[in-house]
C-alpha atoms as one frame of an Amber mdcrd trajectory, in Angstrom:
protein
  12.214 -21.996   2.261  13.891 -18.982   3.882  13.303 -15.666   2.140  14.613
 -12.156   2.705  11.889  -9.601   2.007  12.930  -6.009   1.349  10.510  -3.109
   1.089  12.348   0.079   0.125  10.496   3.362   0.549  11.517   6.853  -0.469
  13.660   7.354   2.656  13.239   4.050   4.474  13.827   0.325   4.055  11.882
  -2.403   5.892  13.112  -5.981   5.899  12.294  -9.461   7.173  13.908 -12.873
   7.090  11.176 -15.487   7.353  10.342 -19.100   6.639   7.574 -19.318   4.056
   6.216 -22.671   5.225   6.071 -21.959   8.970   5.661 -18.146   8.744   8.331
 -17.873  11.443  10.041 -14.475  11.296  13.678 -14.942  12.279  14.519 -11.256
  12.118  13.015  -7.987  10.980  13.742  -4.319  11.113  13.736  -0.963   9.444
  16.255   1.548   8.170  14.943   5.079   8.634  15.885   8.568   7.402  17.966
   7.304   4.475  19.750  10.269   2.935  18.731  12.454   5.899  20.578  13.419
   9.076  19.820  11.212  12.056  19.502   7.926  10.169  19.256   4.710  12.158
  18.432   0.988  12.003  15.902  -0.692  14.275  16.385  -4.481  14.415  14.789
  -7.357  16.313  15.240 -11.135  16.255  12.782 -13.927  17.101  10.305 -11.571
  18.704  12.884 -10.006  21.022  13.228  -6.345  21.862  14.003  -3.964  19.045
  17.523  -2.551  19.193  18.035   0.873  17.651  21.464   1.718  16.258  22.496
   5.091  14.835  24.123   4.451  11.436  25.051   6.764   8.586  22.758   5.832
   5.672  23.507   8.203   2.795  21.665   6.081   0.213  19.616   2.913  -0.259
  22.564   0.786  -1.359  24.320   1.540   1.929  21.165   0.591   3.823  20.982
  -2.689   1.895  24.621  -3.412   2.764  23.917  -3.030   6.489  20.775  -5.163
   6.242  22.550  -8.039   4.512  25.447  -7.786   6.998  22.942  -8.208   9.840
  20.947 -11.039   8.264  23.901 -13.039   6.968  25.426 -12.965  10.471  22.489
 -15.135  11.570  24.074 -17.962   9.557  20.755 -19.224   8.191  20.319 -20.572
   4.652  18.861 -18.020   2.240  16.840 -19.372  -0.683  15.667 -16.159  -2.296
  15.194 -12.415  -1.954  11.892 -10.699  -2.614  11.657  -6.992  -3.381   8.558
  -4.845  -3.216   8.504  -2.580  -6.271   5.948   0.205  -6.293   5.709   0.730
 -10.065   6.545  -2.052 -12.508   5.247  -0.308 -15.628   2.845  -1.682 -18.240
   4.810  -4.896 -18.842   4.803  -6.067 -15.216   1.641  -8.144 -15.047   2.910
 -10.571 -12.398   5.771 -10.963  -9.955   8.953 -11.763 -11.869  12.552 -12.848
 -11.617  15.073 -10.057 -11.720  16.759 -10.028 -15.118  18.318  -7.320 -17.250
  14.996  -7.037 -19.096  12.762  -6.760 -16.017  15.141  -4.299 -14.346  14.838
  -2.219 -17.509  11.046  -2.161 -17.113  11.383  -0.770 -13.604  13.915   1.842
 -14.742  11.607   2.928 -17.556   8.735   3.273 -15.070  10.756   5.414 -12.639
   9.185   8.738 -13.792   5.821   7.359 -12.603   7.218   6.682  -9.099  10.274
   8.950  -8.787  10.389   8.742  -4.987  10.421   4.942  -4.892  11.719   3.188
  -8.004  15.276   4.605  -7.941  15.846   3.462  -4.357  14.318   0.064  -5.073
  16.593  -0.359  -8.092  19.656   0.528  -6.021  18.752  -2.121  -3.430  18.115
  -4.808  -6.059  21.389  -4.072  -7.831  23.310  -4.248  -4.561  21.728  -7.612
  -3.672  22.658  -8.993  -7.097  26.251  -7.877  -6.604  26.519  -9.092  -3.010
  24.754 -12.455  -3.467  25.025 -13.347  -7.172  23.992 -16.970  -6.639  20.700
 -16.118  -4.898  17.627 -15.498  -7.051  15.902 -12.121  -6.676  12.189 -11.660
  -7.343  10.372  -8.365  -7.900   6.819  -8.153  -6.558   5.232  -5.108  -8.182
   2.298  -3.351  -6.534   0.953  -2.470  -9.953   0.898  -6.080 -11.217  -2.238
  -7.064  -9.288  -4.205  -4.368 -11.097  -3.199  -5.622 -14.555  -6.459  -7.620
 -14.703  -8.577  -4.442 -14.804 -10.707  -4.215 -17.961  -9.777  -1.460 -20.379
 -12.894   0.523 -19.498 -11.431   0.902 -15.991  -7.785   1.633 -16.774  -7.955
   3.746 -19.954  -8.188   7.519 -19.527 -10.305   9.600 -21.903  -7.291  11.486
 -23.234  -6.080  11.253 -26.850  -5.177   7.615 -27.440  -1.885   8.449 -29.169
  -0.701  10.501 -26.190  -1.672   7.808 -23.676  -0.039   5.016 -25.654   3.169
   6.952 -26.294   3.661   8.015 -22.672   2.124   4.913 -21.017  -0.575   7.026
 -19.365  -3.250   4.846 -17.742  -4.629   3.842 -14.372  -2.028   1.541 -12.800
  -3.214   1.266  -9.223  -1.017   0.694  -6.176  -1.074  -1.241  -2.872  -1.607
  -4.311  -5.050   0.421  -6.628  -2.821  -1.691  -5.640   0.175  -4.991  -5.955
  -1.700  -3.947  -9.380  -2.917  -3.187 -10.504   0.647  -6.498  -9.053   1.884
  -8.338 -11.108  -0.746  -6.423 -14.254   0.224  -7.164 -13.827   3.937 -10.811
 -12.955   3.262 -11.250 -16.016   1.084  -9.938 -18.233   3.895 -11.927 -16.473
   6.633 -15.188 -16.717   4.706 -14.692 -20.322   3.549 -14.553 -19.290  -0.126
 -18.071 -17.810   0.034 -17.069 -14.237  -0.870 -16.828 -13.519  -4.591 -17.192
  -9.728  -4.753 -14.916  -7.938  -2.280 -14.270  -4.242  -1.772 -10.800  -4.183
  -0.208 -10.048  -1.054   1.841  -6.348  -0.398   2.468  -6.669   2.630   4.738
  -3.440   4.055   6.074  -1.351   7.164   5.555  -1.560   6.042   1.940  -5.000
   4.676   1.122  -6.746   2.934  -1.743  -9.684   0.661  -2.485  -9.805  -2.299
  -4.827 -12.790  -4.045  -6.425 -11.897  -7.752  -6.438 -13.906 -10.436  -8.235
 -12.799 -13.966  -7.319  -9.238 -12.787  -6.747  -8.977 -10.612  -9.868  -8.923
  -6.842  -9.658 -11.662  -5.066 -11.597 -10.949  -1.484 -10.569  -9.062   0.543
  -7.975  -8.961   4.110  -6.722  -5.310   5.076  -7.277  -4.492   5.968 -10.852
  -1.444   6.887 -12.908   0.191   7.780  -9.589  -0.678   7.128  -5.921  -2.151
  10.648  -5.655  -5.563   9.720  -7.052  -8.623   8.479  -5.194  -9.109   8.710
  -1.437  -8.109  11.515   0.891  -4.906  10.346   2.613  -2.490  11.477   5.313
  -0.815  14.158   3.168  -2.283  13.477  -0.313  -5.355  15.303  -1.558  -6.837
  12.407  -3.535  -9.123  13.038  -6.512  -9.766  16.692  -7.351 -10.696  18.617
 -10.485  -7.544  18.246 -12.652  -7.858  21.889 -13.688  -6.960  22.793 -10.091
  -3.330  22.152 -11.050  -3.537  24.665 -13.895  -5.373  27.199 -11.732  -2.747
  27.018  -8.990  -0.023  27.655 -11.549  -1.760  30.425 -13.475  -3.482  32.302
 -10.649  -1.503  31.208  -7.603   1.925  31.488  -9.170   3.003  28.052  -7.972
   5.586  26.087  -9.921   5.061  22.508 -11.081   7.279  21.235  -8.251   5.443
  23.343  -5.671   2.057  22.025  -6.775   3.429  18.487  -6.729   4.728  18.956
  -3.177   1.493  20.612  -2.056  -0.760  17.833  -3.327   1.460  14.961  -2.198
   2.969  16.222   1.063   0.881  19.118   2.404  -2.729  18.111   1.729  -5.090
  15.368   2.907  -5.714  15.073   6.648  -2.754  17.353   7.314  -3.921  20.067
   4.942  -7.535  20.147   6.144  -6.865  19.716   9.863  -3.760  21.870  10.096
  -2.718  19.575  12.937  -1.266  16.295  11.694  -1.205  13.711   8.924  -1.664
  10.969  11.550  -5.322  10.031  11.923  -4.784   9.280  15.621  -3.723  12.856
  16.282  -6.611  14.170  14.204  -9.126  11.949  16.037  -7.799  13.086  19.414
  -8.024  16.759  18.483 -11.531  16.279  17.040 -12.640  14.671  20.316 -11.256
  17.737  22.115 -13.485  19.983  20.012 -11.215  20.983  17.103 -13.668  21.678
  14.269 -11.047  21.543  11.505  -9.972  18.089  12.641 -13.590  16.958  12.842
 -14.109  18.136   9.264 -10.924  16.390   8.096 -12.285  13.084   9.439 -15.717
  13.782   7.968 -14.190  14.343   4.525 -12.027  11.210   4.857 -14.982   9.010
   5.809 -17.369  10.587   3.284 -14.932  10.122   0.435 -14.166   6.538   1.465
 -17.859   5.614   1.639 -18.446   7.290  -1.725 -15.669   5.315  -3.409 -16.707
   2.039  -1.753 -19.889   2.313  -3.808 -17.865   3.159  -6.908 -15.951  -0.094
  -6.401 -19.248  -1.924  -5.821 -20.430  -0.653  -9.197 -17.321  -2.123 -10.812
 -18.347  -5.474  -9.280 -22.099  -4.952  -9.892 -22.636  -5.642  -6.207 -20.541
  -6.699  -3.236 -20.500  -9.579  -0.782 -18.037  -8.081   1.685 -16.014  -5.026
   2.678 -12.613  -5.632   4.294 -10.846  -2.912   6.296  -7.065  -3.117   6.537
  -3.794  -1.184   7.080  -3.032   1.276   9.875  -6.359   3.124  10.003  -8.554
   0.296   8.732  -7.213  -2.187  11.270  -6.966   0.074  14.313  -9.588   2.836
  14.218 -12.979   1.498  15.283 -14.251   5.107  15.172 -13.432   5.578  11.490
 -14.743   2.105  10.540 -18.020   2.924  12.291 -18.288   6.333  10.617 -17.727
   4.876   7.147 -20.252   2.080   7.687 -22.794   4.552   9.087 -22.608   6.446
   5.796 -23.300   3.143   3.990 -26.292   2.229   6.160 -28.671   3.173   3.350
 -27.261   0.190   1.422 -28.084  -2.194   4.267 -24.528  -2.237   5.665 -24.223
  -2.318   9.447 -21.725  -3.440  12.063 -21.919  -4.859  15.570 -20.524  -2.087
  17.841 -19.088  -4.544  20.374 -17.310  -6.588  17.692 -16.035  -3.392  16.082
 -14.296  -2.341  19.300 -12.344  -5.616  19.629  -8.593  -5.312  18.982  -6.942
  -8.357  17.403  -4.187  -9.318  14.991  -6.496 -11.944  13.473  -8.983 -11.480
  10.605 -12.500 -11.087  12.010 -16.118 -10.408  11.056 -17.644  -7.301  12.666
 -20.974  -7.395  10.789 -24.294  -6.914  12.519 -26.574  -9.975  12.144 -28.865
  -8.122   9.717 -26.139  -6.561   7.546 -26.661  -7.229   3.853 -22.894  -7.110
   3.286 -20.261  -8.781   5.447 -17.944  -6.266   7.108 -14.488  -7.604   7.957
 -11.263  -6.419   9.537  -8.292  -8.128   7.857  -4.782  -7.220   9.043  -2.547
  -7.070   6.005   0.821  -8.814   5.636   2.618  -7.636   2.521   5.909  -9.237
   3.564   4.358 -12.702   3.742   2.646 -12.151   0.385   5.999 -11.233  -1.147
   7.625 -14.329   0.374   4.854 -16.512  -1.073   5.515 -15.024  -4.496   9.239
 -15.716  -4.193   8.454 -19.371  -3.485   5.950 -19.531  -6.354   8.315 -17.992
  -8.859  11.343 -20.027  -7.804   9.430 -23.301  -7.779   7.399 -22.445 -10.876
């Protein structure tokens, strides 16, 4: 089965055309700077060199048009299209066929993900118009977290307010966490039951997974909650928002921009939102960058134990995404802070670079420590096959 996978961001669009059975990727690429000057498409086929083409991309529908033009020129059969949707709303408890009803759910949830859902909707609607005979499937990041018990997802605000406005912990990165569980289960020969999944990238979240079912996660109503991230502040006293408005004179939009785009590693370091830049500067003696990394690792270790409490123990920790897969320094720092719980890694194994899932635990570690490269596109393609054959 050949599937087009489309992952639309706030100003970008990633895509792949792959075979679900063989995992062969026929073509993949990315549309960048959508709605911004200097937009372009980077495209590669069958592992060849990426070709970058400057293209005017005023909106997501235009980007989708160019992507389908490119992929349909390959003259390969297309069996389905899978779309990553950041926020599916309270009704999206699994991946689902695109229908008028399910599209309505995503529209209704747009205020919870205003930077993502509108662009995703525009891409889906264009695909329906362009290829009306091909089934489209929405794979919602929030769906994986629908198995959380109420004690984990309900906020201690007035029930009537929460129910009326659909205020609750939704969680994000669900497609990645689900893939991390799947790969961990295979790597560990089905011997891991309680997994703390660590998706650590520019956006970062943890998930407490019990036999494939999410029990809790660190992101909340929005992706701002939880860990310190590239530009997001993570969990802070909620009254900080009120204080900034009353005493600082900031508007709602300014506070929103500050906490989402100007905080995190960038805000503390004053250098960059990219952990690689921050690590380099810290190694050169920059104390602010060193503190930014210390806060990132401290907060991650702290919330790993919060996820372990949701599971009442843990068999394994799996590091994934840009930072989790590539920074042996940050993995080591996080595990060092968890040494009191009997968690330790083998330094030589930790320094190995590989695209394959691997165990980096020390022989005496009480918890298995893994590095599991994520593959959201493949997870989406698997869901397309499951839904279409189901």
